[in-house]
C-alpha positions as CSV (number, residue, x, y, z in Angstrom):
1,M,0.0,0.0,0.0
2,L,3.0,2.3,0.0
3,P,2.6,5.0,-2.7
4,L,4.5,5.5,-5.9
5,A,3.6,8.7,-7.7
6,G,0.7,8.9,-5.3
7,V,-0.7,5.5,-6.2
8,P,-0.4,2.3,-4.0
9,I,2.1,-0.2,-5.3
10,I,-0.6,-2.9,-5.5
11,E,-2.7,-0.7,-7.8
12,H,0.3,-0.3,-10.2
13,V,0.9,-4.0,-10.3
14,V,-2.9,-4.7,-11.0
15,K,-3.0,-2.1,-13.8
16,R,0.1,-3.5,-15.4
17,A,-1.5,-7.0,-15.4
18,H,-4.7,-5.6,-16.9
19,A,-2.6,-4.0,-19.7
20,S,-1.8,-7.5,-20.9
21,Q,-3.5,-8.4,-24.2
22,L,-3.8,-12.1,-23.1
23,L,-4.8,-12.3,-19.5
24,N,-8.5,-13.0,-19.0
25,Y,-8.8,-12.6,-15.3
26,V,-6.8,-10.7,-12.6
27,C,-7.1,-11.8,-8.9
28,V,-5.1,-10.6,-6.0
29,A,-4.6,-13.5,-3.5
30,T,-3.8,-11.9,-0.2
31,T,-4.0,-13.1,3.4
32,D,-7.0,-13.3,5.7
33,Q,-5.0,-11.4,8.5
34,P,-6.3,-8.1,9.8
35,E,-3.1,-6.3,8.6
36,D,-4.3,-7.0,5.0
37,D,-7.8,-5.5,5.5
38,A,-6.8,-2.2,3.9
39,L,-5.1,-3.8,1.0
40,A,-8.1,-6.1,0.3
41,A,-10.5,-3.2,0.6
42,H,-8.5,-1.2,-1.9
43,V,-8.2,-4.0,-4.4
44,A,-12.0,-4.4,-4.2
45,T,-12.4,-0.9,-5.6
46,L,-10.3,-1.6,-8.7
47,R,-12.1,-2.3,-11.9
48,N,-12.4,-6.0,-13.1
49,T,-10.2,-7.2,-10.3
50,D,-11.0,-9.9,-7.8
51,V,-9.5,-10.4,-4.4
52,Y,-9.2,-13.7,-2.6
53,R,-8.1,-14.0,1.1
54,G,-6.6,-17.1,2.4
55,S,-3.7,-18.6,4.5
56,A,-0.8,-16.3,5.4
57,D,1.6,-19.3,5.6
58,D,0.3,-21.7,3.0
59,V,0.6,-19.4,0.0
60,L,0.5,-22.4,-2.4
61,G,-2.9,-23.4,-1.0
62,R,-4.1,-19.8,-1.1
63,F,-3.0,-19.5,-4.8
64,Y,-4.6,-22.8,-5.7
65,I,-7.9,-22.1,-4.1
66,A,-8.0,-18.7,-5.7
67,S,-7.4,-20.3,-9.1
68,L,-10.5,-22.5,-8.7
69,R,-12.7,-19.4,-9.4
70,Y,-11.7,-19.3,-13.0
71,P,-12.1,-21.7,-16.0
72,A,-8.4,-21.5,-16.8
73,D,-6.0,-24.2,-17.9
74,V,-3.0,-21.8,-17.9
75,I,-2.2,-19.6,-15.0
76,V,0.2,-16.7,-14.7
77,R,1.8,-15.7,-11.4
78,L,3.0,-12.2,-10.7
79,T,4.3,-11.0,-7.3
80,A,2.9,-7.8,-6.0
81,D,6.1,-6.4,-4.6
82,D,7.4,-5.9,-8.1
83,P,6.1,-2.5,-9.3
84,F,7.9,-2.5,-12.6
85,K,6.0,-5.5,-14.1
86,D,5.9,-5.1,-17.9
87,H,2.7,-6.1,-19.7
88,A,4.8,-6.8,-22.8
89,L,6.9,-9.3,-20.9
90,I,3.8,-10.9,-19.5
91,D,2.5,-11.4,-23.0
92,Y,5.9,-12.5,-24.2
93,A,6.1,-15.2,-21.6
94,L,2.5,-16.3,-22.0
95,T,2.8,-16.4,-25.8
96,A,5.9,-18.6,-25.6
97,F,4.2,-21.0,-23.1
98,L,1.0,-21.2,-25.2
99,H,2.9,-21.9,-28.4
100,A,5.0,-24.7,-26.8
101,W,1.9,-26.0,-25.1
102,S,-0.3,-26.2,-28.2
103,E,2.5,-27.5,-30.5
104,P,4.6,-29.7,-28.2
105,D,8.1,-30.8,-29.3
106,P,7.8,-34.5,-30.1
107,T,11.1,-35.2,-28.3
108,I,10.5,-33.3,-25.1
109,G,6.8,-32.7,-24.9
110,S,5.0,-29.6,-23.8
111,P,5.9,-27.4,-20.8
112,D,4.0,-27.3,-17.5
113,Y,6.1,-24.5,-16.0
114,L,7.8,-21.6,-17.7
115,H,9.9,-18.9,-16.0
116,L,10.8,-15.5,-17.4
117,G,13.5,-14.7,-14.9
118,G,17.1,-15.4,-14.0
119,V,20.4,-13.6,-14.5
120,T,19.6,-12.0,-17.8
121,W,16.7,-10.2,-16.2
122,A,16.5,-7.7,-13.4
123,L,15.2,-9.2,-10.1
124,G,11.5,-8.5,-10.1
125,A,10.9,-8.7,-13.9
126,D,9.8,-12.3,-13.4
127,V,6.8,-13.8,-14.9
128,E,5.8,-17.4,-14.1
129,V,3.4,-19.4,-16.3
130,F,2.2,-22.9,-15.5
131,S,-0.5,-25.3,-16.3
132,R,-3.4,-26.0,-13.9
133,K,-2.2,-29.6,-13.9
134,A,1.2,-28.5,-12.4
135,L,-0.4,-26.2,-9.9
136,T,-2.8,-28.9,-8.8
137,A,0.0,-31.5,-8.4
138,A,2.0,-29.0,-6.3
139,Y,-1.0,-28.3,-4.1
140,L,-1.8,-32.0,-3.5
141,T,1.8,-33.2,-3.2
142,A,4.1,-30.6,-1.7
143,T,4.6,-30.8,2.0
144,D,7.8,-28.8,2.7
145,P,7.0,-25.5,4.4
146,H,9.3,-23.7,1.9
147,D,7.3,-25.2,-1.1
148,R,4.0,-24.1,0.5
149,E,5.3,-20.6,1.2
150,H,6.8,-19.8,-2.2
151,V,4.2,-21.5,-4.6
152,T,6.5,-22.7,-7.4
153,P,9.6,-24.4,-6.0
154,W,8.0,-27.9,-6.1
155,M,7.0,-27.4,-9.8
156,E,10.6,-26.2,-10.6
157,R,12.0,-29.5,-9.1
158,E,9.4,-31.9,-10.5
159,Y,8.8,-30.5,-14.0
160,R,11.1,-29.6,-16.8
161,V,11.5,-25.9,-16.5
162,W,11.4,-23.7,-19.6
163,R,13.7,-20.7,-19.0
164,L,12.9,-17.7,-21.0
165,K,16.0,-15.5,-21.4
166,D,16.1,-11.8,-22.4
167,N,15.4,-11.7,-26.1
168,K,17.9,-8.8,-26.5
169,A,20.7,-11.1,-25.2
170,R,21.9,-8.6,-22.6
171,A,24.6,-9.5,-20.2
172,T,23.7,-10.3,-16.6
173,I,21.4,-7.6,-15.2
174,M,22.1,-6.7,-11.5
175,T,19.3,-4.1,-11.1
176,R,16.6,-4.8,-8.4
177,H,13.1,-4.2,-9.7
178,T,11.5,-5.5,-6.5
179,I,10.8,-4.0,-3.1
180,D,12.3,-5.8,-0.2
181,T,14.1,-2.9,1.5
182,L,13.8,0.8,2.0
183,D,16.6,1.3,-0.6
184,D,14.5,-0.7,-3.1
185,Y,11.5,1.6,-2.4
186,R,13.5,4.8,-2.8
187,F,14.8,3.5,-6.1
188,A,11.2,2.8,-7.2
189,Q,10.2,6.3,-6.1
190,R,12.9,7.9,-8.3
191,V,11.9,5.8,-11.3
192,Y,8.2,6.5,-10.9
193,D,8.8,10.2,-10.3
194,A,10.8,10.4,-13.6
195,L,8.8,8.1,-15.9
196,Y,5.2,7.8,-14.6
197,P,3.9,11.4,-15.4
198,T,4.4,10.9,-19.2
199,A,4.2,7.1,-19.5
200,P,2.2,5.4,-16.6
201,L,2.8,1.9,-18.0
202,F,6.5,2.5,-18.8
203,G,8.2,-0.8,-19.7
204,Y,11.2,-2.7,-18.7
205,D,13.5,-1.2,-21.3
206,A,12.5,2.3,-20.3
207,V,13.7,1.6,-16.7
208,L,17.0,0.3,-18.0
209,A,17.4,3.1,-20.4
210,S,16.5,5.8,-17.9
211,G,19.9,6.0,-16.4
212,I,18.5,6.1,-12.9
213,G,20.9,4.3,-10.7
214,Y,19.9,2.2,-7.7
215,T,22.1,4.4,-5.4
216,D,21.4,7.7,-7.0
217,G,20.1,10.5,-4.8
């Protein structure tokens, strides 16, 4: 709920998800704890956005139960502490998954889990795409608390992971596009103050090209 350019972070992430040309539904799966009452209430005011409230510790269970609301065979996971999510990268990842899923390679089959992330991307650019089959298997099978808390580690171990690298073949990106610390938040403030007024849905490349350093200011 911290603001960037006067708008709560969660609202920025939701609007960036809605900017996708391929997503059919957007749901924020938050906890049922009192400290998330304000967040849930705010999300409920956002257009075409659902909110589901579940376990604070079993995030995998919360995510799975939220997914049952929708007639979807393919699911995209975005994390709400990443305010620079790029709708073009969401569609890039989803298109790659759907293509491989609909026309499986005869030697390796179709994917059940695709991850746009890793060293060629800034931390926080991540987009995860997986089948309902993989999510259901994880929900029914995973028992480790780490797997239940972080949603996808079980899938990553049990299924062949499709890694989607930066299509511009950049070197390792060290920039943090997520908010875990006060320094992360201050960096996000500088980026939003510079880019948001003229381009509210500024993309990943715009952040990298802005020249705004993580330690500037």
